[in-house]
Backbone as CSV, one residue per row, in Angstrom:
resi,resn,N_x,N_y,N_z,CA_x,CA_y,CA_z,C_x,C_y,C_z
1,GLN,6.852,-2.698,-10.575,5.507,-3.068,-10.138,5.503,-3.240,-8.617
2,VAL,4.544,-2.601,-7.960,4.424,-2.673,-6.515,3.846,-4.023,-6.115
3,GLN,4.560,-4.697,-5.222,4.102,-6.002,-4.753,3.876,-6.036,-3.248
4,LEU,4.502,-5.120,-2.530,4.340,-5.023,-1.097,3.604,-3.731,-0.762
5,VAL,2.685,-3.806,0.177,1.859,-2.666,0.534,2.070,-2.313,1.994
6,GLU,2.499,-1.074,2.230,2.741,-0.595,3.577,1.508,0.121,4.123
7,SER,1.317,0.030,5.421,0.232,0.740,6.071,0.562,0.932,7.539
8,GLY,-0.210,1.760,8.209,-0.072,1.932,9.639,0.526,3.241,10.093
9,GLY,0.987,4.064,9.160,1.560,5.336,9.541,0.506,6.317,10.001
10,GLY,0.977,7.454,10.482,0.063,8.470,10.947,0.787,9.574,11.675
11,LEU,0.011,10.485,12.223,0.535,11.598,13.008,0.415,11.248,14.478
12,VAL,1.540,11.261,15.180,1.554,10.896,16.589,2.415,11.859,17.381
13,GLN,2.218,11.850,18.686,2.999,12.679,19.591,4.325,12.024,19.930
14,PRO,5.341,12.807,20.238,6.601,12.221,20.693,6.381,11.308,21.887
15,GLY,7.085,10.187,21.887,6.961,9.220,22.960,5.913,8.158,22.728
16,SER,5.105,8.316,21.710,4.050,7.353,21.429,4.571,6.205,20.571
17,SER,3.685,5.292,20.235,4.048,4.106,19.477,3.177,3.931,18.249
18,LEU,3.719,3.260,17.266,2.997,2.889,16.060,3.471,1.521,15.613
19,THR,2.595,0.799,14.957,2.973,-0.457,14.328,2.668,-0.373,12.843
20,LEU,3.686,-0.559,12.037,3.527,-0.551,10.595,3.392,-1.983,10.085
21,SER,2.652,-2.139,9.011,2.463,-3.447,8.398,2.892,-3.415,6.945
22,CYS,3.426,-4.513,6.480,3.834,-4.664,5.090,3.319,-6.005,4.606
23,VAL,2.412,-5.973,3.654,1.755,-7.181,3.181,2.209,-7.519,1.769
24,ALA,2.647,-8.738,1.580,3.021,-9.251,0.274,1.883,-10.083,-0.297
25,PRO,1.792,-10.185,-1.626,0.690,-10.927,-2.234,0.826,-12.433,-2.157
26,SER,2.007,-12.914,-1.829,2.235,-14.350,-1.777,3.377,-14.649,-0.819
27,ILE,3.756,-15.906,-0.766,4.831,-16.328,0.124,6.123,-15.582,-0.189
28,VAL,6.790,-15.128,0.858,8.054,-14.412,0.722,9.160,-15.261,1.321
29,VAL,10.048,-15.707,0.482,11.178,-16.512,0.934,12.313,-15.619,1.422
30,ALA,12.495,-14.500,0.767,13.566,-13.573,1.102,13.303,-12.881,2.425
31,ALA,14.340,-12.205,2.909,14.160,-11.329,4.051,13.266,-10.156,3.668
32,MET,12.648,-9.554,4.656,11.835,-8.371,4.436,12.425,-7.243,5.263
33,GLY,12.496,-6.073,4.665,13.121,-4.956,5.343,12.238,-3.728,5.379
34,TRP,12.444,-2.923,6.405,11.823,-1.616,6.514,12.895,-0.555,6.309
35,TYR,12.559,0.466,5.542,13.453,1.567,5.231,12.686,2.864,5.399
36,ARG,13.397,3.947,5.586,12.719,5.225,5.698,13.497,6.302,4.955
37,GLN,12.769,7.330,4.571,13.370,8.422,3.826,12.709,9.740,4.196
38,THR,13.532,10.742,4.446,13.059,12.090,4.699,13.494,12.970,3.539
39,PRO,12.820,14.110,3.334,13.188,14.983,2.219,14.651,15.392,2.254
40,GLY,15.321,15.259,1.120,16.706,15.661,1.015,17.711,14.643,1.519
41,LYS,17.241,13.503,1.987,18.137,12.481,2.499,17.918,11.165,1.765
42,GLN,18.944,10.330,1.796,18.849,9.021,1.177,17.997,8.089,2.022
43,ARG,17.394,7.135,1.370,16.650,6.116,2.069,17.612,5.276,2.908
44,GLU,17.232,4.980,4.119,18.094,4.238,5.016,17.382,3.017,5.588
45,LEU,18.172,2.031,5.907,17.641,0.828,6.532,17.158,1.136,7.937
46,VAL,16.004,0.622,8.289,15.505,0.659,9.653,15.749,-0.693,10.309
47,ALA,15.253,-1.741,9.672,15.411,-3.089,10.197,15.046,-4.089,9.119
48,SER,15.524,-5.296,9.251,15.152,-6.360,8.340,15.048,-7.666,9.105
49,ILE,14.350,-8.607,8.506,14.153,-9.901,9.154,14.084,-10.988,8.101
50,THR,14.806,-12.068,8.324,14.758,-13.198,7.410,13.508,-14.016,7.671
51,ARG,13.238,-14.932,6.775,12.074,-15.791,6.957,12.193,-16.589,8.252
52,GLY,13.409,-16.944,8.618,13.630,-17.700,9.829,13.682,-16.872,11.095
53,GLY,13.609,-15.545,10.967,13.541,-14.696,12.138,14.819,-13.996,12.551
54,ASP,15.866,-14.109,11.760,17.094,-13.385,12.064,16.921,-11.919,11.707
55,THR,17.295,-11.031,12.610,17.033,-9.611,12.428,18.296,-8.781,12.311
56,THR,18.158,-7.664,11.633,19.197,-6.660,11.517,18.559,-5.307,11.792
57,TYR,19.212,-4.486,12.609,18.699,-3.165,12.932,19.747,-2.109,12.683
58,ALA,19.304,-0.956,12.255,20.189,0.196,12.264,20.511,0.519,13.714
59,ASP,21.761,0.871,13.979,22.198,1.096,15.351,21.350,2.135,16.077
60,SER,20.966,3.179,15.373,20.227,4.264,16.004,18.816,3.877,16.410
61,MET,18.309,2.814,15.877,16.939,2.409,16.156,16.815,1.124,16.962
62,ALA,17.902,0.403,17.114,17.876,-0.809,17.919,17.455,-0.461,19.345
63,GLY,16.517,-1.224,19.865,16.033,-0.982,21.210,14.704,-0.268,21.248
64,ARG,14.423,0.570,20.258,13.141,1.254,20.173,12.216,0.610,19.160
65,PHE,12.794,0.094,18.095,12.004,-0.511,17.024,12.192,-2.022,17.029
66,THR,11.133,-2.738,16.727,11.186,-4.184,16.649,10.521,-4.657,15.365
67,ILE,11.250,-5.438,14.589,10.693,-5.993,13.364,10.265,-7.430,13.617
68,SER,9.183,-7.821,12.989,8.706,-9.189,13.094,8.013,-9.556,11.791
69,ARG,7.697,-10.819,11.635,6.957,-11.233,10.445,6.080,-12.420,10.758
70,ASP,4.996,-12.491,10.026,4.043,-13.581,10.131,4.018,-14.246,8.770
71,ASN,4.767,-15.301,8.615,4.928,-15.909,7.301,3.622,-16.426,6.691
72,PRO,2.752,-17.072,7.475,1.483,-17.501,6.872,0.638,-16.348,6.341
73,LYS,0.813,-15.147,6.900,0.080,-13.973,6.434,0.868,-13.151,5.426
74,ASN,2.068,-13.593,5.099,2.939,-12.877,4.157,3.121,-11.422,4.575
75,THR,3.289,-11.212,5.858,3.300,-9.859,6.400,4.488,-9.625,7.325
76,ALA,5.085,-8.457,7.197,6.116,-8.002,8.119,5.594,-6.806,8.890
77,TYR,6.058,-6.652,10.106,5.623,-5.568,10.966,6.824,-4.797,11.492
78,LEU,6.585,-3.557,11.804,7.585,-2.748,12.474,6.912,-2.070,13.657
79,GLN,7.252,-2.524,14.851,6.744,-1.913,16.070,7.696,-0.801,16.464
80,MET,7.187,0.410,16.518,7.994,1.575,16.828,7.540,2.154,18.157
81,ASN,8.457,2.223,19.104,8.161,2.752,20.426,8.972,4.006,20.697
82,ASN,8.479,4.802,21.634,9.166,6.033,22.018,9.573,6.846,20.797
83,LEU,8.620,7.101,19.953,8.897,7.816,18.713,9.381,9.232,18.977
84,LYS,10.306,9.663,18.153,10.907,10.977,18.258,10.650,11.762,16.975
85,PRO,10.716,13.089,17.051,10.498,13.886,15.841,11.407,13.485,14.685
86,GLU,12.631,13.075,14.978,13.549,12.680,13.927,13.174,11.364,13.257
87,ASP,12.184,10.670,13.800,11.672,9.467,13.162,10.689,9.798,12.040
88,THR,10.319,11.050,11.938,9.402,11.469,10.884,9.997,11.145,9.519
89,ALA,9.264,10.391,8.728,9.751,9.956,7.423,8.666,9.156,6.731
90,VAL,8.901,8.882,5.469,8.090,7.900,4.771,8.763,6.553,4.958
91,TYR,8.018,5.594,5.425,8.549,4.265,5.687,8.128,3.312,4.578
92,TYR,9.097,2.571,4.086,8.882,1.637,2.991,9.273,0.228,3.403
93,CYS,8.633,-0.749,2.815,9.099,-2.121,2.962,9.576,-2.634,1.616
94,HIS,10.482,-3.580,1.655,11.100,-4.090,0.444,11.748,-5.424,0.766
95,LEU,11.821,-6.282,-0.224,12.546,-7.522,-0.030,14.021,-7.208,0.128
96,ALA,14.703,-7.976,0.939,16.077,-7.681,1.282,16.898,-8.951,1.393
97,ASP,18.211,-8.778,1.396,19.061,-9.900,1.747,19.108,-9.992,3.263
98,ARG,19.809,-10.959,3.796,19.752,-11.176,5.233,20.463,-10.108,6.040
99,LEU,21.186,-9.221,5.384,21.828,-8.116,6.072,21.053,-6.811,5.940
100,GLY,19.938,-6.851,5.233,19.100,-5.682,5.123,19.269,-4.861,3.862
101,THR,20.109,-5.286,2.960,20.275,-4.573,1.702,19.101,-4.875,0.778
102,PRO,18.428,-3.853,0.258,17.294,-4.109,-0.628,17.707,-4.920,-1.845
103,LEU,16.907,-5.893,-2.195,17.195,-6.667,-3.385,16.984,-5.799,-4.614
104,PRO,17.908,-5.841,-5.557,17.779,-5.007,-6.751,16.729,-5.522,-7.707
105,GLY,16.316,-4.641,-8.607,15.390,-5.028,-9.649,13.933,-5.097,-9.237
106,LEU,13.610,-4.596,-8.059,12.239,-4.605,-7.575,11.769,-3.181,-7.330
107,SER,10.492,-2.957,-7.506,9.929,-1.625,-7.335,9.652,-1.318,-5.873
108,TRP,9.788,-0.047,-5.537,9.411,0.433,-4.216,7.943,0.834,-4.226
109,GLY,7.277,0.589,-3.119,5.882,0.965,-3.003,5.722,2.428,-2.646
110,GLN,4.504,2.814,-2.305,4.234,4.206,-1.973,4.690,4.571,-0.576
111,GLY,4.926,3.587,0.253,5.332,3.837,1.620,4.175,4.308,2.480
112,THR,4.464,4.506,3.756,3.468,5.037,4.672,4.116,6.139,5.498
113,GLN,3.446,7.263,5.598,4.002,8.442,6.255,3.868,8.338,7.763
114,VAL,4.976,8.549,8.444,4.988,8.644,9.901,5.430,10.049,10.260
115,THR,4.602,10.749,10.983,4.924,12.097,11.424,4.849,12.153,12.935
116,VAL,5.948,12.545,13.548,6.030,12.645,15.006,6.193,14.108,15.363
117,SER,5.183,14.668,15.958,5.191,16.095,16.253,4.260,16.392,17.418
118,SER,4.636,17.394,18.198,3.787,17.854,19.277,2.885,18.989,18.829
């Protein structure tokens, strides 16, 4: 069952920015993570953040992407800057442990498509 809803994706030019949002229906105690997947590849961690604000980033995206969360709004965000064509993917949010591993036994949402192309 889908409990988190992603939004904010779109078609953008290389070098531009996007902010993705992930909204939960209620209070989230666990960490929240962003993941992405391209055709033919496994889903990979982008970033995660604990309720207290501790973050984990994939090495390739640290410095360009910033994860944050607004606990009263039950929402996590992913600010993506200097987007590159290789960032093109479907981006998903999911509850995670504090190291960014998706918690098992939960459904993945539909994700939001990010396409970076000139």
